[in-house]
DOROVO-297282 format. One record per residue (C-alpha): x, y, z; residue number from 1. Coordinates in Angstrom, 1 decimal. Each point is the difference from the previous one (the first is absolute). Layout:
N
PT / X / Y / Z / NUM
...
***
This chain:
194
PT / -15.7 / -5.1 / 78.5 / 1
PT / 2.7 / -2.3 / 1.6 / 2
PT / -0.8 / -3.9 / -0.9 / 3
PT / 1.3 / -2.4 / 2.2 / 4
PT / 1.1 / -3.3 / -1.1 / 5
PT / 1.8 / -2.3 / 2.0 / 6
PT / 2.5 / -2.5 / -1.9 / 7
PT / -2.3 / -2.7 / -0.1 / 8
PT / -2.3 / 1.9 / -2.0 / 9
PT / 2.2 / 1.0 / -2.4 / 10
PT / 0.7 / -3.2 / -0.8 / 11
PT / -3.4 / -1.0 / -0.4 / 12
PT / -0.3 / 2.6 / -2.5 / 13
PT / 2.7 / -1.7 / -1.9 / 14
PT / -2.5 / -2.5 / -0.9 / 15
PT / -2.5 / 2.7 / -1.1 / 16
PT / 2.8 / 1.7 / -2.3 / 17
PT / -0.3 / -3.4 / -2.3 / 18
PT / -1.3 / 1.3 / -3.4 / 19
PT / -1.2 / -3.8 / -1.2 / 20
PT / -1.8 / -0.3 / 3.3 / 21
PT / -1.9 / 3.1 / 0.7 / 22
PT / -1.6 / 2.7 / -1.3 / 23
PT / 1.6 / 3.1 / -1.5 / 24
PT / -1.8 / 1.8 / 2.8 / 25
PT / 0.9 / -2.2 / 2.7 / 26
PT / 3.8 / 0.3 / -1.4 / 27
PT / -0.3 / 3.9 / -0.3 / 28
PT / -1.4 / 0.3 / 3.8 / 29
PT / 2.7 / -2.0 / 1.3 / 30
PT / 2.9 / 2.1 / -1.5 / 31
PT / -1.9 / 3.2 / 1.0 / 32
PT / -0.3 / -1.0 / 3.5 / 33
PT / 3.4 / -1.1 / 0.2 / 34
PT / 1.2 / 3.3 / -1.6 / 35
PT / -2.1 / 1.7 / 3.1 / 36
PT / 1.6 / -1.6 / 2.4 / 37
PT / 3.1 / 0.9 / -1.6 / 38
PT / -1.0 / 3.6 / 0.0 / 39
PT / -0.4 / 0.5 / 3.4 / 40
PT / 2.5 / 2.4 / 1.7 / 41
PT / 0.5 / -2.1 / 3.1 / 42
PT / 2.7 / -2.5 / 0.4 / 43
PT / 0.3 / 0.1 / -4.1 / 44
PT / 3.4 / -2.0 / 0.3 / 45
PT / -1.8 / -2.7 / 2.0 / 46
PT / -3.0 / 0.2 / -2.3 / 47
PT / 2.3 / -0.6 / -3.1 / 48
PT / 1.8 / -3.0 / 1.9 / 49
PT / -2.9 / -1.7 / 0.7 / 50
PT / -1.2 / 0.3 / -3.5 / 51
PT / 3.2 / -1.2 / -1.3 / 52
PT / 0.7 / -2.7 / 2.0 / 53
PT / -3.6 / -1.4 / -0.6 / 54
PT / 1.0 / -0.4 / -4.0 / 55
PT / -2.8 / 1.4 / -1.0 / 56
PT / 2.5 / 2.2 / -2.5 / 57
PT / 0.7 / -2.5 / -2.1 / 58
PT / -3.8 / -0.4 / -1.4 / 59
PT / -0.7 / 3.8 / 0.4 / 60
PT / 3.5 / 0.9 / -2.2 / 61
PT / -1.7 / -2.1 / -2.9 / 62
PT / -3.2 / 2.1 / 0.1 / 63
PT / 2.2 / 2.3 / -1.6 / 64
PT / 0.0 / -1.9 / -3.2 / 65
PT / -2.7 / 0.8 / -2.2 / 66
PT / 0.6 / -3.6 / -2.1 / 67
PT / 0.1 / -1.9 / 3.3 / 68
PT / -3.5 / 1.4 / 0.6 / 69
PT / -0.8 / -0.5 / -3.5 / 70
PT / 0.4 / -3.9 / 0.5 / 71
PT / -3.3 / 0.1 / 2.3 / 72
PT / -1.8 / 3.3 / -1.0 / 73
PT / -0.7 / 1.8 / -3.1 / 74
PT / -0.3 / 3.5 / -0.3 / 75
PT / -3.1 / 1.3 / -1.6 / 76
PT / 1.2 / 3.6 / -1.7 / 77
PT / -1.9 / 2.7 / 1.0 / 78
PT / -0.7 / 1.1 / -3.2 / 79
PT / -2.0 / -3.3 / -1.3 / 80
PT / -2.2 / -1.1 / 2.6 / 81
PT / -1.8 / -2.2 / -2.4 / 82
PT / 3.2 / -2.0 / -0.6 / 83
PT / -0.3 / -3.9 / 1.3 / 84
PT / 2.5 / -2.3 / 1.0 / 85
PT / 0.4 / -3.4 / -1.9 / 86
PT / 2.1 / -1.5 / 3.2 / 87
PT / -1.4 / -1.3 / 3.4 / 88
PT / 2.0 / 2.8 / 1.1 / 89
PT / -1.6 / 2.4 / 3.0 / 90
PT / -0.3 / 3.6 / -1.3 / 91
PT / 1.1 / 3.1 / 1.6 / 92
PT / -0.3 / 3.5 / -1.0 / 93
PT / 3.1 / 2.4 / -1.4 / 94
PT / -0.8 / 2.1 / 3.6 / 95
PT / 0.2 / -3.3 / 2.0 / 96
PT / 3.5 / -0.6 / -1.6 / 97
PT / 1.1 / 3.2 / 1.0 / 98
PT / -1.2 / 0.0 / 3.3 / 99
PT / 1.8 / -3.3 / 0.8 / 100
PT / 3.1 / 1.5 / -1.5 / 101
PT / -0.4 / 3.5 / 2.2 / 102
PT / -0.2 / -1.6 / 3.0 / 103
PT / 2.5 / -3.0 / -0.7 / 104
PT / 2.7 / 2.9 / -0.8 / 105
PT / -1.4 / 2.1 / 2.8 / 106
PT / 0.7 / -3.0 / 2.8 / 107
PT / 3.6 / -0.8 / -1.5 / 108
PT / 0.6 / 4.1 / 0.4 / 109
PT / -0.7 / -0.8 / 3.4 / 110
PT / 2.0 / -3.2 / 0.2 / 111
PT / 3.0 / 2.1 / -1.5 / 112
PT / -0.1 / 2.8 / 2.7 / 113
PT / 0.9 / -2.7 / 2.8 / 114
PT / 3.8 / -0.8 / 0.2 / 115
PT / 2.8 / -1.6 / -1.8 / 116
PT / -1.3 / -3.9 / 0.7 / 117
PT / -3.7 / 0.8 / -1.1 / 118
PT / 1.5 / 1.4 / -3.1 / 119
PT / 2.2 / -2.9 / -0.6 / 120
PT / -2.9 / -2.2 / 0.6 / 121
PT / -2.0 / 1.5 / -2.2 / 122
PT / 2.1 / 0.3 / -2.8 / 123
PT / 0.8 / -3.6 / 0.1 / 124
PT / -3.0 / -0.6 / -0.9 / 125
PT / 0.0 / 1.9 / -3.3 / 126
PT / -1.4 / 3.2 / 0.6 / 127
PT / 2.5 / 2.1 / -2.2 / 128
PT / -0.4 / -1.9 / -3.2 / 129
PT / -4.0 / 0.2 / 0.5 / 130
PT / 0.0 / 3.8 / 0.9 / 131
PT / 1.6 / 0.5 / -2.9 / 132
PT / -2.1 / -2.2 / -2.2 / 133
PT / -2.8 / 1.5 / 1.1 / 134
PT / 1.7 / 3.7 / -0.5 / 135
PT / 0.6 / -0.6 / -3.5 / 136
PT / -3.5 / -1.7 / -0.9 / 137
PT / -2.6 / 1.8 / 1.8 / 138
PT / -1.7 / 3.7 / -1.0 / 139
PT / -1.0 / 1.0 / 3.4 / 140
PT / 1.4 / 2.9 / 1.5 / 141
PT / -1.1 / -1.0 / 3.6 / 142
PT / 1.8 / -3.7 / -0.7 / 143
PT / 3.1 / 1.7 / -1.5 / 144
PT / 0.4 / 2.3 / 3.1 / 145
PT / -0.1 / -3.3 / 2.2 / 146
PT / 2.5 / -1.6 / -1.7 / 147
PT / 2.2 / 2.6 / -0.3 / 148
PT / -0.3 / 0.7 / 3.5 / 149
PT / 0.6 / -3.6 / 1.1 / 150
PT / 3.1 / -0.2 / -1.9 / 151
PT / 1.3 / 3.2 / 0.7 / 152
PT / -0.3 / -1.4 / 3.8 / 153
PT / 1.7 / -2.7 / -0.8 / 154
PT / 2.6 / 1.3 / -1.8 / 155
PT / 0.6 / 2.4 / 3.4 / 156
PT / 0.4 / -2.8 / 2.0 / 157
PT / 3.8 / -0.5 / -1.1 / 158
PT / 2.1 / -0.1 / -2.8 / 159
PT / -0.5 / -3.6 / -0.3 / 160
PT / -3.6 / 0.2 / -0.8 / 161
PT / 0.7 / 3.3 / -2.0 / 162
PT / 2.3 / -2.0 / -2.2 / 163
PT / -2.9 / -2.5 / -0.7 / 164
PT / -2.5 / 2.6 / -0.8 / 165
PT / 2.3 / 1.6 / -2.5 / 166
PT / 1.0 / -3.7 / -1.3 / 167
PT / -3.9 / 0.1 / -1.2 / 168
PT / 0.8 / 2.8 / -2.5 / 169
PT / -2.2 / 2.5 / 2.8 / 170
PT / 1.9 / 2.8 / -1.9 / 171
PT / -1.0 / -0.7 / -3.5 / 172
PT / -3.5 / -0.6 / 1.4 / 173
PT / 0.0 / 3.5 / 1.9 / 174
PT / 1.3 / 1.9 / -3.0 / 175
PT / -3.1 / -1.8 / -1.9 / 176
PT / -2.5 / 0.8 / 2.5 / 177
PT / 1.4 / 4.0 / -0.2 / 178
PT / -0.8 / -0.1 / -3.6 / 179
PT / -3.3 / -1.3 / 0.4 / 180
PT / -3.2 / 2.2 / 0.8 / 181
PT / -0.6 / -2.0 / 2.8 / 182
PT / 2.6 / 1.4 / 2.1 / 183
PT / -2.1 / 3.1 / 0.3 / 184
PT / -2.5 / -1.2 / 2.5 / 185
PT / 2.8 / -1.7 / 2.1 / 186
PT / 1.6 / 1.5 / 3.3 / 187
PT / 3.6 / 1.0 / -1.2 / 188
PT / 1.5 / -0.4 / 3.4 / 189
PT / -0.5 / -3.9 / -0.4 / 190
PT / 2.2 / -0.2 / -2.9 / 191
PT / 2.6 / 2.7 / 1.3 / 192
PT / 1.2 / -2.4 / 2.3 / 193
PT / 0.2 / -3.3 / -1.8 / 194
***
């Protein structure tokens, strides 16, 4: 399905990406709309440029950070549905968290499939450290795969970006992942070219 979003609509979606002011569902829906917009086969470079120029990526990159999300939402564990939060934060499920991390990382993959300027912009937003941090922390094989794919696209853009990714100790992390049972569920090709 081809989603059409003019640049002005994406700028408006930036407001809806604010975790402090909006419901989790609104933020997730906004990320998903932008990701679908970028997933089109038509004029992908133009679409990525529209998203980059709208400045929404600065806010989107923060959605890769579980600690950032935890400032606004408490993640209710799937194993204990009866637990209650003693703070005023809103509650989301673990599957909600996985959904936003997945959609956000997929959106990032689409952006870094563009040109050097697109990748350079999102790298300047701190995406490498956020992806590496998420890669080290998550137990979700789908999120691990998305992070590796995004980092591979970034590293493949230039020697400069490859070195930035390597500077985040990605090789040690990859070795650790290969020793972990989670790797059995992942797509080997994504790891191979990182």
